N, CA, C and O atoms as a printed pandas DataFrame, in Angstrom:
     atom_number atom_name residue_name chain_id  residue_number  x_coord  y_coord  z_coord
0              1         N          ARG        A               1  -62.101   39.434  -68.629
1              2        CA          ARG        A               1  -61.465   38.566  -67.666
2              3         C          ARG        A               1  -60.153   39.160  -67.185
3              4         O          ARG        A               1  -59.917   39.223  -65.978
4              5         N          LEU        A               2  -59.281   39.604  -68.107
5              6        CA          LEU        A               2  -58.010   40.197  -67.707
6              7         C          LEU        A               2  -58.200   41.547  -67.041
7              8         O          LEU        A               2  -57.486   41.884  -66.096
8              9         N          ARG        A               3  -59.161   42.323  -67.530
9             10        CA          ARG        A               3  -59.412   43.622  -66.910
10            11         C          ARG        A               3  -59.841   43.428  -65.467
11            12         O          ARG        A               3  -59.378   44.137  -64.574
12            13         N          LYS        A               4  -60.725   42.470  -65.241
13            14        CA          LYS        A               4  -61.179   42.191  -63.881
14            15         C          LYS        A               4  -59.996   41.783  -63.002
15            16         O          LYS        A               4  -59.885   42.235  -61.863
16            17         N          ALA        A               5  -59.116   40.934  -63.524
17            18        CA          ALA        A               5  -57.929   40.511  -62.773
18            19         C          ALA        A               5  -57.025   41.704  -62.473
19            20         O          ALA        A               5  -56.460   41.798  -61.384
20            21         N          LEU        A               6  -56.888   42.616  -63.439
21            22        CA          LEU        A               6  -56.070   43.808  -63.242
22            23         C          LEU        A               6  -56.647   44.682  -62.136
23            24         O          LEU        A               6  -55.919   45.107  -61.239
24            25         N          VAL        A               7  -57.936   44.951  -62.192
25            26        CA          VAL        A               7  -58.580   45.779  -61.169
26            27         C          VAL        A               7  -58.456   45.119  -59.797
27            28         O          VAL        A               7  -58.166   45.793  -58.809
28            29         N          GLU        A               8  -58.674   43.812  -59.730
29            30        CA          GLU        A               8  -58.550   43.105  -58.452
30            31         C          GLU        A               8  -57.130   43.196  -57.906
31            32         O          GLU        A               8  -56.939   43.377  -56.703
32            33         N          GLU        A               9  -56.138   43.072  -58.778
33            34        CA          GLU        A               9  -54.733   43.182  -58.351
34            35         C          GLU        A               9  -54.462   44.563  -57.773
35            36         O          GLU        A               9  -53.829   44.685  -56.724
36            37         N          LEU        A              10  -54.934   45.601  -58.448
37            38        CA          LEU        A              10  -54.733   46.969  -57.974
38            39         C          LEU        A              10  -55.450   47.203  -56.649
39            40         O          LEU        A              10  -54.903   47.842  -55.750
40            41         N          GLU        A              11  -56.660   46.690  -56.527
41            42        CA          GLU        A              11  -57.409   46.841  -55.279
42            43         C          GLU        A              11  -56.744   46.067  -54.147
43            44         O          GLU        A              11  -56.725   46.536  -53.009
44            45         N          ASP        A              12  -56.196   44.885  -54.442
45            46        CA          ASP        A              12  -55.466   44.116  -53.422
46            47         C          ASP        A              12  -54.270   44.903  -52.899
47            48         O          ASP        A              12  -53.895   44.779  -51.733
48            49         N          LEU        A              13  -53.677   45.712  -53.770
49            50        CA          LEU        A              13  -52.547   46.550  -53.380
50            51         C          LEU        A              13  -53.005   47.853  -52.728
51            52         O          LEU        A              13  -52.185   48.699  -52.370
52            53         N          ARG        A              14  -54.304   48.004  -52.581
53            54        CA          ARG        A              14  -54.925   49.194  -51.982
54            55         C          ARG        A              14  -54.604   50.475  -52.756
55            56         O          ARG        A              14  -54.363   51.532  -52.173
56            57         N          LEU        A              15  -54.608   50.350  -54.078
57            58        CA          LEU        A              15  -54.403   51.502  -54.935
58            59         C          LEU        A              15  -55.755   52.025  -55.398
59            60         O          LEU        A              15  -56.723   51.272  -55.506
60            61         N          GLU        A              16  -55.807   53.310  -55.667
61            62        CA          GLU        A              16  -57.051   53.939  -56.113
62            63         C          GLU        A              16  -57.261   53.662  -57.600
63            64         O          GLU        A              16  -56.439   54.046  -58.431
64            65         N          VAL        A              17  -58.362   52.996  -57.926
65            66        CA          VAL        A              17  -58.716   52.720  -59.321
66            67         C          VAL        A              17  -59.724   53.781  -59.746
67            68         O          VAL        A              17  -60.791   53.907  -59.145
68            69         N          LEU        A              18  -59.385   54.543  -60.782
69            70        CA          LEU        A              18  -60.233   55.647  -61.229
70            71         C          LEU        A              18  -61.172   55.257  -62.362
71            72         O          LEU        A              18  -62.172   55.937  -62.593
72            73         N          SER        A              19  -60.872   54.190  -63.062
73            74        CA          SER        A              19  -61.713   53.747  -64.178
74            75         C          SER        A              19  -63.020   53.171  -63.663
75            76         O          SER        A              19  -63.070   52.656  -62.546
76            77         N          PRO        A              20  -64.089   53.252  -64.466
77            78        CA          PRO        A              20  -65.378   52.705  -64.031
78            79         C          PRO        A              20  -65.281   51.208  -63.757
79            80         O          PRO        A              20  -64.678   50.473  -64.539
80            81         N          PRO        A              21  -65.869   50.753  -62.656
81            82        CA          PRO        A              21  -65.803   49.326  -62.334
82            83         C          PRO        A              21  -66.775   48.473  -63.147
83            84         O          PRO        A              21  -66.556   47.273  -63.305
84            85         N          GLU        A              22  -67.835   49.073  -63.657
85            86        CA          GLU        A              22  -68.857   48.300  -64.365
86            87         C          GLU        A              22  -68.304   47.770  -65.677
87            88         O          GLU        A              22  -67.813   48.534  -66.508
88            89         N          ALA        A              23  -68.387   46.474  -65.854
89            90        CA          ALA        A              23  -67.824   45.830  -67.044
90            91         C          ALA        A              23  -68.445   46.358  -68.336
91            92         O          ALA        A              23  -67.744   46.492  -69.339
92            93         N          ARG        A              24  -69.722   46.657  -68.334
93            94        CA          ARG        A              24  -70.345   47.081  -69.592
94            95         C          ARG        A              24  -69.907   48.485  -70.015
95            96         O          ARG        A              24  -70.023   48.838  -71.188
96            97         N          LYS        A              25  -69.400   49.294  -69.065
97            98        CA          LYS        A              25  -68.910   50.629  -69.391
98            99         C          LYS        A              25  -67.390   50.656  -69.543
99           100         O          LYS        A              25  -66.809   51.710  -69.805
100          101         N          ALA        A              26  -66.756   49.516  -69.382
101          102        CA          ALA        A              26  -65.303   49.486  -69.285
102          103         C          ALA        A              26  -64.638   48.999  -70.566
103          104         O          ALA        A              26  -65.180   48.182  -71.310
104          105         N          SER        A              27  -63.456   49.528  -70.789
105          106        CA          SER        A              27  -62.597   49.015  -71.859
106          107         C          SER        A              27  -61.446   48.280  -71.184
107          108         O          SER        A              27  -61.483   48.047  -69.976
108          109         N          GLY        A              28  -60.439   47.919  -71.940
109          110        CA          GLY        A              28  -59.266   47.275  -71.367
110          111         C          GLY        A              28  -58.328   48.257  -70.690
111          112         O          GLY        A              28  -57.313   47.857  -70.121
112          113         N          ILE        A              29  -58.663   49.550  -70.747
113          114        CA          ILE        A              29  -57.817   50.587  -70.161
114          115         C          ILE        A              29  -58.241   50.835  -68.720
115          116         O          ILE        A              29  -59.424   51.014  -68.428
116          117         N          VAL        A              30  -57.254   50.841  -67.818
117          118        CA          VAL        A              30  -57.519   51.081  -66.399
118          119         C          VAL        A              30  -56.592   52.197  -65.928
119          120         O          VAL        A              30  -55.375   52.117  -66.091
120          121         N          LEU        A              31  -57.181   53.233  -65.344
121          122        CA          LEU        A              31  -56.419   54.338  -64.771
122          123         C          LEU        A              31  -56.411   54.162  -63.264
123          124         O          LEU        A              31  -57.460   53.975  -62.648
124          125         N          PHE        A              32  -55.221   54.222  -62.668
125          126        CA          PHE        A              32  -55.100   54.065  -61.222
126          127         C          PHE        A              32  -54.039   55.019  -60.697
127          128         O          PHE        A              32  -53.270   55.597  -61.465
128          129         N          ARG        A              33  -54.007   55.176  -59.372
129          130        CA          ARG        A              33  -53.022   56.046  -58.733
130          131         C          ARG        A              33  -52.271   55.302  -57.645
131          132         O          ARG        A              33  -52.832   54.479  -56.921
132          133         N          VAL        A              34  -50.981   55.617  -57.550
133          134        CA          VAL        A              34  -50.206   55.202  -56.388
134          135         C          VAL        A              34  -50.292   56.355  -55.388
135          136         O          VAL        A              34  -50.647   57.468  -55.775
136          137         N          PRO        A              35  -49.977   56.116  -54.116
137          138        CA          PRO        A              35  -50.033   57.211  -53.135
138          139         C          PRO        A              35  -49.105   58.360  -53.531
139          140         O          PRO        A              35  -48.037   58.146  -54.104
140          141         N          GLY        A              36  -49.529   59.560  -53.219
141          142        CA          GLY        A              36  -48.746   60.750  -53.529
142          143         C          GLY        A              36  -49.457   61.604  -54.558
143          144         O          GLY        A              36  -50.651   61.441  -54.807
144          145         N          GLY        A              37  -48.719   62.500  -55.139
145          146        CA          GLY        A              37  -49.289   63.418  -56.105
146          147         C          GLY        A              37  -48.961   63.057  -57.541
147          148         O          GLY        A              37  -48.518   61.948  -57.841
148          149         N          LEU        A              38  -49.186   64.009  -58.409
149          150        CA          LEU        A              38  -48.964   63.819  -59.845
150          151         C          LEU        A              38  -47.524   63.391  -60.132
151          152         O          LEU        A              38  -47.293   62.449  -60.890
152          153         N          ARG        A              39  -46.565   64.082  -59.529
153          154        CA          ARG        A              39  -45.152   63.750  -59.766
154          155         C          ARG        A              39  -44.832   62.327  -59.301
155          156         O          ARG        A              39  -44.097   61.609  -59.979
156          157         N          ASP        A              40  -45.372   61.915  -58.158
157          158        CA          ASP        A              40  -45.134   60.557  -57.657
158          159         C          ASP        A              40  -45.651   59.512  -58.647
159          160         O          ASP        A              40  -45.008   58.486  -58.868
160          161         N          ASN        A              41  -46.802   59.779  -59.232
161          162        CA          ASN        A              41  -47.373   58.841  -60.190
162          163         C          ASN        A              41  -46.586   58.835  -61.492
163          164         O          ASN        A              41  -46.409   57.785  -62.110
164          165         N          TYR        A              42  -46.114   60.002  -61.908
165          166        CA          TYR        A              42  -45.274   60.057  -63.102
166          167         C          TYR        A              42  -43.998   59.241  -62.883
167          168         O          TYR        A              42  -43.609   58.445  -63.739
168          169         N          MET        A              43  -43.353   59.443  -61.737
169          170        CA          MET        A              43  -42.110   58.716  -61.447
170          171         C          MET        A              43  -42.368   57.215  -61.299
171          172         O          MET        A              43  -41.536   56.402  -61.700
172          173         N          ALA        A              44  -43.512   56.845  -60.727
173          174        CA          ALA        A              44  -43.857   55.422  -60.615
174          175         C          ALA        A              44  -44.006   54.810  -62.004
175          176         O          ALA        A              44  -43.560   53.687  -62.237
176          177         N          ALA        A              45  -44.629   55.542  -62.927
177          178        CA          ALA        A              45  -44.784   55.035  -64.296
178          179         C          ALA        A              45  -43.422   54.854  -64.959
179          180         O          ALA        A              45  -43.203   53.866  -65.661
180          181         N          VAL        A              46  -42.514   55.787  -64.746
181          182        CA          VAL        A              46  -41.160   55.673  -65.302
182          183         C          VAL        A              46  -40.472   54.440  -64.733
183          184         O          VAL        A              46  -39.841   53.685  -65.474
184          185         N          ARG        A              47  -40.588   54.230  -63.433
185          186        CA          ARG        A              47  -39.946   53.072  -62.796
186          187         C          ARG        A              47  -40.573   51.758  -63.264
187          188         O          ARG        A              47  -39.869   50.766  -63.452
188          189         N          LEU        A              48  -41.882   51.750  -63.450
189          190        CA          LEU        A              48  -42.536   50.537  -63.950
190          191         C          LEU        A              48  -42.052   50.203  -65.357
191          192         O          LEU        A              48  -41.768   49.046  -65.667
192          193         N          ARG        A              49  -41.960   51.227  -66.206
193          194        CA          ARG        A              49  -41.473   50.997  -67.572
194          195         C          ARG        A              49  -40.036   50.482  -67.563
195          196         O          ARG        A              49  -39.667   49.653  -68.394
196          197         N          SER        A              50  -39.225   50.973  -66.624
197          198        CA          SER        A              50  -37.835   50.503  -66.547
198          199         C          SER        A              50  -37.771   49.035  -66.132
199          200         O          SER        A              50  -36.756   48.371  -66.343
200          201         N          ARG        A              51  -38.860   48.527  -65.540
201          202        CA          ARG        A              51  -38.942   47.115  -65.155
202          203         C          ARG        A              51  -39.651   46.282  -66.225
203          204         O          ARG        A              51  -39.958   45.110  -66.008
204          205         N          GLY        A              52  -39.904   46.894  -67.373
205          206        CA          GLY        A              52  -40.507   46.166  -68.482
206          207         C          GLY        A              52  -42.019   46.118  -68.473
207          208         O          GLY        A              52  -42.621   45.363  -69.236
208          209         N          VAL        A              53  -42.648   46.923  -67.610
209          210        CA          VAL        A              53  -44.113   46.971  -67.545
210          211         C          VAL        A              53  -44.559   48.211  -68.311
211          212         O          VAL        A              53  -44.247   49.336  -67.921
212          213         N          MET        A              54  -45.286   47.999  -69.397
213          214        CA          MET        A              54  -45.654   49.100  -70.270
214          215         C          MET        A              54  -46.907   49.811  -69.762
215          216         O          MET        A              54  -48.028   49.342  -69.955
216          217         N          VAL        A              55  -46.695   50.937  -69.118
217          218        CA          VAL        A              55  -47.757   51.802  -68.620
218          219         C          VAL        A              55  -47.401   53.224  -69.037
219          220         O          VAL        A              55  -46.314   53.471  -69.560
220          221         N          SER        A              56  -48.317   54.152  -68.805
221          222        CA          SER        A              56  -48.013   55.555  -69.068
222          223         C          SER        A              56  -48.676   56.418  -68.013
223          224         O          SER        A              56  -49.725   56.066  -67.472
224          225         N          ALA        A              57  -48.053   57.551  -67.727
225          226        CA          ALA        A              57  -48.645   58.536  -66.823
226          227         C          ALA        A              57  -49.547   59.424  -67.668
227          228         O          ALA        A              57  -49.149   59.894  -68.734
228          229         N          ARG        A              58  -50.758   59.649  -67.186
229          230        CA          ARG        A              58  -51.729   60.455  -67.926
230          231         C          ARG        A              58  -52.361   61.478  -67.002
231          232         O          ARG        A              58  -52.445   61.275  -65.790
232          233         N          GLY        A              59  -52.799   62.570  -67.582
233          234        CA          GLY        A              59  -53.515   63.561  -66.806
234          235         C          GLY        A              59  -54.153   64.603  -67.700
235          236         O          GLY        A              59  -53.561   65.043  -68.685
236          237         N          ALA        A              60  -55.369   64.993  -67.343
237          238        CA          ALA        A              60  -56.084   66.050  -68.052
238          239         C          ALA        A              60  -57.260   66.480  -67.199
239          240         O          ALA        A              60  -57.903   65.659  -66.545
240          241         N          ALA        A              61  -57.531   67.750  -67.210
241          242        CA          ALA        A              61  -58.701   68.305  -66.516
242          243         C          ALA        A              61  -58.754   67.885  -65.049
243          244         O          ALA        A              61  -59.826   67.604  -64.513
244          245         N          GLY        A              62  -57.588   67.846  -64.405
245          246        CA          GLY        A              62  -57.537   67.523  -62.985
246          247         C          GLY        A              62  -57.609   66.052  -62.645
247          248         O          GLY        A              62  -57.571   65.691  -61.469
248          249         N          VAL        A              63  -57.711   65.196  -63.644
249          250        CA          VAL        A              63  -57.734   63.746  -63.409
250          251         C          VAL        A              63  -56.398   63.201  -63.906
251          252         O          VAL        A              63  -56.026   63.415  -65.060
252          253         N          TRP        A              64  -55.686   62.505  -63.043
253          254        CA          TRP        A              64  -54.374   62.003  -63.413
254          255         C          TRP        A              64  -54.105   60.673  -62.733
255          256         O          TRP        A              64  -54.723   60.331  -61.725
256          257         N          GLY        A              65  -53.179   59.941  -63.303
257          258        CA          GLY        A              65  -52.798   58.656  -62.731
258          259         C          GLY        A              65  -51.937   57.884  -63.709
259          260         O          GLY        A              65  -51.333   58.451  -64.619
260          261         N          ILE        A              66  -51.892   56.582  -63.502
261          262        CA          ILE        A              66  -51.114   55.685  -64.343
262          263         C          ILE        A              66  -52.089   54.850  -65.165
263          264         O          ILE        A              66  -53.042   54.278  -64.636
264          265         N          ARG        A              67  -51.834   54.795  -66.450
265          266        CA          ARG        A              67  -52.716   54.052  -67.346
266          267         C          ARG        A              67  -52.085   52.707  -67.681
267          268         O          ARG        A              67  -50.954   52.634  -68.162
268          269         N          ALA        A              68  -52.833   51.658  -67.419
269          270        CA          ALA        A              68  -52.444   50.307  -67.823
270          271         C          ALA        A              68  -53.566   49.780  -68.702
271          272         O          ALA        A              68  -54.729   50.136  -68.512
272          273         N          SER        A              69  -53.227   48.945  -69.649
273          274        CA          SER        A              69  -54.285   48.381  -70.484
274          275         C          SER        A              69  -53.991   46.919  -70.777
275          276         O          SER        A              69  -52.842   46.504  -70.926
276          277         N          VAL        A              70  -55.061   46.164  -70.851
277          278        CA          VAL        A              70  -54.968   44.748  -71.204
278          279         C          VAL        A              70  -55.855   44.507  -72.420
279          280         O          VAL        A              70  -56.986   44.988  -72.495
280          281         N          HIS        A              71  -55.315   43.756  -73.361
281          282        CA          HIS        A              71  -56.034   43.437  -74.589
282          283         C          HIS        A              71  -55.730   41.997  -74.971
283          284         O          HIS        A              71  -55.074   41.285  -74.211
284          285         N          PHE        A              72  -56.187   41.561  -76.118
285          286        CA          PHE        A              72  -56.095   40.144  -76.485
286          287         C          PHE        A              72  -54.689   39.546  -76.432
287          288         O          PHE        A              72  -54.583   38.357  -76.131
288          289         N          PRO        A              73  -53.594   40.282  -76.703
289          290        CA          PRO        A              73  -52.299   39.594  -76.622
290          291         C          PRO        A              73  -51.791   39.388  -75.192
291          292         O          PRO        A              73  -50.845   38.631  -74.970
292          293         N          ASN        A              74  -52.421   40.062  -74.225
293          294        CA          ASN        A              74  -51.965   39.944  -72.837
294          295         C          ASN        A              74  -52.419   38.645  -72.199
295          296         O          ASN        A              74  -53.384   38.013  -72.628
296          297         N          LYS        A              75  -51.685   38.269  -71.156
297          298        CA          LYS        A              75  -51.978   37.047  -70.407
298          299         C          LYS        A              75  -52.031   37.371  -68.920
299          300         O          LYS        A              75  -51.642   38.462  -68.504
300          301         N          GLU        A              76  -52.514   36.423  -68.120
301          302        CA          GLU        A              76  -52.547   36.585  -66.659
302          303         C          GLU        A              76  -51.165   36.960  -66.127
303          304         O          GLU        A              76  -51.049   37.747  -65.188
304          305         N          GLU        A              77  -50.127   36.397  -66.727
305          306        CA          GLU        A              77  -48.760   36.663  -66.278
306          307         C          GLU        A              77  -48.414   38.148  -66.384
307          308         O          GLU        A              77  -47.626   38.659  -65.589
308          309         N          ASP        A              78  -48.997   38.840  -67.361
309          310        CA          ASP        A              78  -48.751   40.273  -67.514
310          311         C          ASP        A              78  -49.355   41.055  -66.354
311          312         O          ASP        A              78  -48.748   42.001  -65.853
312          313         N          VAL        A              79  -50.545   40.662  -65.933
313          314        CA          VAL        A              79  -51.195   41.305  -64.785
314          315         C          VAL        A              79  -50.376   41.029  -63.527
315          316         O          VAL        A              79  -50.162   41.923  -62.708
316          317         N          GLU        A              80  -49.924   39.790  -63.380
317          318        CA          GLU        A              80  -49.101   39.429  -62.219
318          319         C          GLU        A              80  -47.784   40.204  -62.226
319          320         O          GLU        A              80  -47.306   40.616  -61.169
320          321         N          ALA        A              81  -47.198   40.405  -63.399
321          322        CA          ALA        A              81  -45.944   41.162  -63.507
322          323         C          ALA        A              81  -46.144   42.607  -63.069
323          324         O          ALA        A              81  -45.279   43.176  -62.403
324          325         N          LEU        A              82  -47.273   43.203  -63.435
325          326        CA          LEU        A              82  -47.569   44.563  -62.988
326          327         C          LEU        A              82  -47.683   44.599  -61.469
327          328         O          LEU        A              82  -47.122   45.486  -60.826
328          329         N          GLY        A              83  -48.402   43.644  -60.896
329          330        CA          GLY        A              83  -48.535   43.588  -59.440
330          331         C          GLY        A              83  -47.196   43.454  -58.749
331          332         O          GLY        A              83  -46.934   44.140  -57.760
332          333         N          GLU        A              84  -46.341   42.575  -59.259
333          334        CA          GLU        A              84  -45.004   42.391  -58.663
334          335         C          GLU        A              84  -44.172   43.662  -58.790
335          336         O          GLU        A              84  -43.472   44.046  -57.853
336          337         N          ALA        A              85  -44.249   44.313  -59.942
337          338        CA          ALA        A              85  -43.495   45.552  -60.138
338          339         C          ALA        A              85  -43.993   46.644  -59.199
339          340         O          ALA        A              85  -43.192   47.406  -58.658
340          341         N          LEU        A              86  -45.309   46.726  -59.000
341          342        CA          LEU        A              86  -45.854   47.713  -58.066
342          343         C          LEU        A              86  -45.411   47.414  -56.642
343          344         O          LEU        A              86  -45.099   48.333  -55.885
344          345         N          ARG        A              87  -45.381   46.146  -56.270
345          346        CA          ARG        A              87  -44.879   45.781  -54.944
346          347         C          ARG        A              87  -43.410   46.187  -54.807
347          348         O          ARG        A              87  -42.974   46.632  -53.745
348          349         N          GLY        A              88  -42.663   46.029  -55.889
349          350        CA          GLY        A              88  -41.252   46.400  -55.886
350          351         C          GLY        A              88  -41.023   47.885  -55.696
351          352         O          GLY        A              88  -39.975   48.286  -55.189
352          353         N          LEU        A              89  -41.982   48.713  -56.092
353          354        CA          LEU        A              89  -41.848   50.156  -55.900
354          355         C          LEU        A              89  -41.901   50.525  -54.425
355          356         O          LEU        A              89  -41.379   51.566  -54.025
356          357         N          ARG        A              90  -42.521   49.691  -53.626
357          358        CA          ARG        A              90  -42.649   49.965  -52.191
358          359         C          ARG        A              90  -41.357   49.696  -51.441
359          360         O          ARG        A              90  -41.147   50.215  -50.344
360          361         N          ASP        A              91  -40.493   48.883  -52.034
361          362        CA          ASP        A              91  -39.234   48.509  -51.358
362          363         C          ASP        A              91  -38.204   49.613  -51.418
363          364         O          ASP        A              91  -37.099   49.455  -50.899
């Protein structure tokens, strides 16, 4: 449920979601990209963390982006906070 909300939030923001969309193949981990290159995504992850949103920049074998994950302690408000923080990066 939270993973679906996270993916929908990212898609609403028109961000590229790299993780598989199929629920049966998916975990709570979602890899996505903001516009730009590797450095832009790294800096976005740093800025998100400075706003209290726990994400990390990841990359290997030519695949890179920002990793967010939702698990049992997370709530809808956490997904909304990520969306608001991502909107704030555009300002």
